[in-house]
N, C-alpha and C positions, 0 to 999 in steps of 0.2 A: 340355842334353844334345843332342848332334848326332844326325843321322839314323842314323849307324852304331852309336851306343851307346844307342838308345832301349830302355827297359826295357819289355817287354810287360806286366808287372804294372801299372806306372805308366800306360802308355797305355790299358789297359783301364779303370783307375779313372777317368782323365780323361775318357774317352768317356762313362762313366756320369754323371760330374759335369756334363758339358756339357748334359745333358738338363734340368737343373733350375737351373743357376747361370749367371751372366753370363760372356761370354768373358773379361772382365777377371779374374774370380775364378779361372777355369780356368788362365789364364796365370800368375797369382800362385802357385797350387798347384803348377804345373809347375816354376816357379823354385825354390820352397821344397823340393820333393822332390829336384830336381836338386842343390841345395846340400848336402842330407844325403847323397846318393849320392856326391858328390865327396869329402865328408869321410870317409865310410866306405871309399871305394875299391872298393865292390862294390854289388850291388843293394840297394835300401832294404828289401825284404821280408826280408832276412837279419838286420836290425838286432835287437839284444837290448836289454833295458831298461837295463842298465848303460851300454851304448854311447850310448843316447839321452840318458841323464842327463848323461854327459860332454859330449855335443854341446851340450845346452842350457846347461850350465855355461860352456862356451867362448863361446857367444853372449852370455851375460851379461858375461863378462870382457872381451869385445870392445866392450862399451858399446852394444849394440843396444837400441833402445827397447823397453819392455815390450810395447807393442802389436805390434811386429814379431815378437818372440819368441813371443807368444801366437798369432799367425797361423801361424807355422811349426809350432808344436805342434799346432794345429788341423788343419793339412794332414796331418801324420803320423798323427794319431789317425783322421782320416777315411779315409786310405789303408788302414790296418790294419783298420778296421771293415769296409771293403769286402772286403778279403782274407778276413776271417773269414766274411762272408756267402756268398762264393763257394767256401768250403771250402779256400782256399789255406793258411790258418794256423789254429791251434787257439785262440789267444787274442791279444788286442791288447796288445802290450808298451807302447804309448804311453799306454794308459788310466791308468797310474799316474803319469805325468808331472805335476808341479805347475805350474799356470799362474802366471805372474808377476802380482803385484798391479798393476792398472791404475787410474790416477787419471783418472777421466773429467772432462775439461774441460767446463765449462758453455759452450754455444754463445754466441757474441757475436751481438748483434742491433742493428738500428737502432731508434731510438725512432719512434713514429708520425709525429712531425714531420719527422725526418730522411728517413723513407721517402717522405713527401709531397714534400719538396724534391728528392729524387733523381728522382722521377717527373716533377715539373714542369720539371726541367732539359731534358727531351726535349719542347720546345715548338717548333712550326714545322710547315710543310706540305710539306717536301721528302720524297721517298720514303724516304730513309734515316732521317730524323727520325721519320717515322710508324712505320717498322719498329722503331726503338729504343724508342719509347714503348710499342708493342704488346708487345714482348719484356719490358720491365721490368714492365709492368702484369701480364703473365701469370705471371712468376716470383714476384712479390709477391702477386698476387691469387689464385693457385691453388697456390702452394707447390711448383711443379714443380722437379725436379732439372734442371740445365742440359742433361744428356744427353736428358732427356725433352722439353725445350722445343725444342732444335735438331733432334730426331728427329721432331717432329710433322709430319704431312702436312696438306695443306689440308683434307682430309676428316675430320681428327681434331677439328675444332672445329665445334660446333653453336651458332651465334650466336642462333638463335631461342629455343632452350631454355637457352642460356647454360651449355653443358657442354663439357668438354674430355676427350678420351679419351687418357690417357697410358699409355705402355708403360714400366714400371719395371724394377727389378732382377729378374733371373731371368725376364724376359719376362712379368711379371705385369701384367695390364691393370687399370686402374681409371678410373672416371669421376669427374671433379672439377667441381663447379660454379664458375662465375666471376661476379664482381660486374658491375654495370652499367659501371663505369669501364673494366674490362678488355675487356668486350664492345664498348664504344664505340670503344676504341683499336684493337682488332682489325678492327672494321668499317671504320674510316677507312683503316687500312693495306691491307686487302684491296681497297678501292675505289680508292684514290688513290696507294698506295705500291707494293704488290707488282707490279701490272701493268707499272710502269716498270722494275722490277728483273728480271722474269721473261723473260730473253732466251733461255733454254735450255729453257723449258717443263718446269721441274722440279716434282715433286710436293710437295717440302718447303714448309712454311708460311713459314719465315724464310729469306730469300735474302741473299747478300752483294752487294756493289756490282758484281761481275762476272756476276751471275746464277746463281752456284752456291749450294749449300746453305751456310747459316751454320754455322760450326764452334764448338766449345766455346771455343777461343781467341778467336774473333771476339766471342762473347758477353761474355767477360771484358773485352775491350778496350772494348766499348760501355759497359758499366757503369762502368768506370774513367773514361772520357771524361765520362759524365754526372756522376759524383761530383765531378770537377774543376769543372764548370760550377755544381754545386750548393753548392760551398764545403765539401765533405766531403773526407776524406783518401782519395785514389784507391787507395792501397795497402791500405786497410782494406775496400774494397768488392769483393765478388765475388758470383757468382750464388747460392751456397749461403747467403750472408748474408741474402738476401731470403727464402729458404726458412725459415731460422731465425726471421726476423722475422714471417713469415706465421703460423707455429705459435705463437710467443709471444704475438702480438697477439690471436690467436683465444682462447687460454686466458685472457688478461687480460680479454677481453670476455665471458667466461662460458661458452665452449664446453666440452663435456665431453671428457675425455681419449680415450675410445674413438673419438669422432667425428674428433678431430684425427689419431689413429693411422690411421684409414681414409683420410682426406684426403691424408696424407703417404705412404701406402703402406708403412708400417713393418710388418715381419713380427713384431717383438717390441715389446710395450707398454713395456718398460723403456727403449727408445730414445726413445720419445715422452715418457716421464716426466721426462727431462732438462729439458724446457721448463718443467715446473712449478717446478723449482728456479730457473730464470731469472726467472719471474714472481714467485716469493716474494722473491727478492733485490731486484727492482725495487720491490716494494711496501714492503719494509723501508727501502730508500734514500729512497723518497718520504716515508715516515712520519718518519724521522729528520730529513729536510730541512725538513718542513713543520710538524710539531706542536711547539707552544711548550715543552711539558714533556719532549719527547724530545731537544731540542737539548742539547748539552753546555754546562754553565755555564763561563763564563770564570773562570780562576783569579784569586782576589783577591790 
């Protein structure tokens, strides 16, 4: 929606949403509500249930992914819920919309051996190598999102107590412990790497070669470069894969689900439960590969 056609109801809703949700979520809701307004040809608040049902049907016919359709429905539902709360409408017509069935894919992970190979690929004493090792150790050792890692400031790491203060989705803060390997890598980077990169006196923990803050894209490139050196498939490696691996390896090591939820900063336990399915699958694979009576007998 352009500045001339901004809908005051939508703008009011987005202003309230911005107080509790990330800027990315607010932008996505703006796009979703704008899409519906374009389809209607009038303000979203005037939509009726039958129109919303036709709109969703057209989204399905256009081949949009179930996750995309579900997000658009969620945006419309939240918008009308807000209008009902402020007394602009009597009821929420979007409440009756059926959500598409979503098949939740199990997250891919590295094996512990692959994770070790990836970390060991960052071996050396140059400032950039020290930075790369510290970044990879932190992503795997603390399960941080890439946005949390690149957004960390120097003061967000307590090496004496081995704690990291991460700012997650919705600006929710959490404190995550880190292991000795990650603390040692960060200590080496701060002592012998970062001072050589810090040409602009930036507060961010991770800096690029020009002395500016490391970006999400920069973190992706670092991990892909390490993957190539480690003999892994570079296109398979990304920062969130290390977060998935962190969670799965914790559960496989006996950590309880609630603790992993807190460490990851998940608002919903069902999101964390996905990792239990990964652990179950890997245990089954290990069983069928190793137990003599579990292996399929060759046909005679």
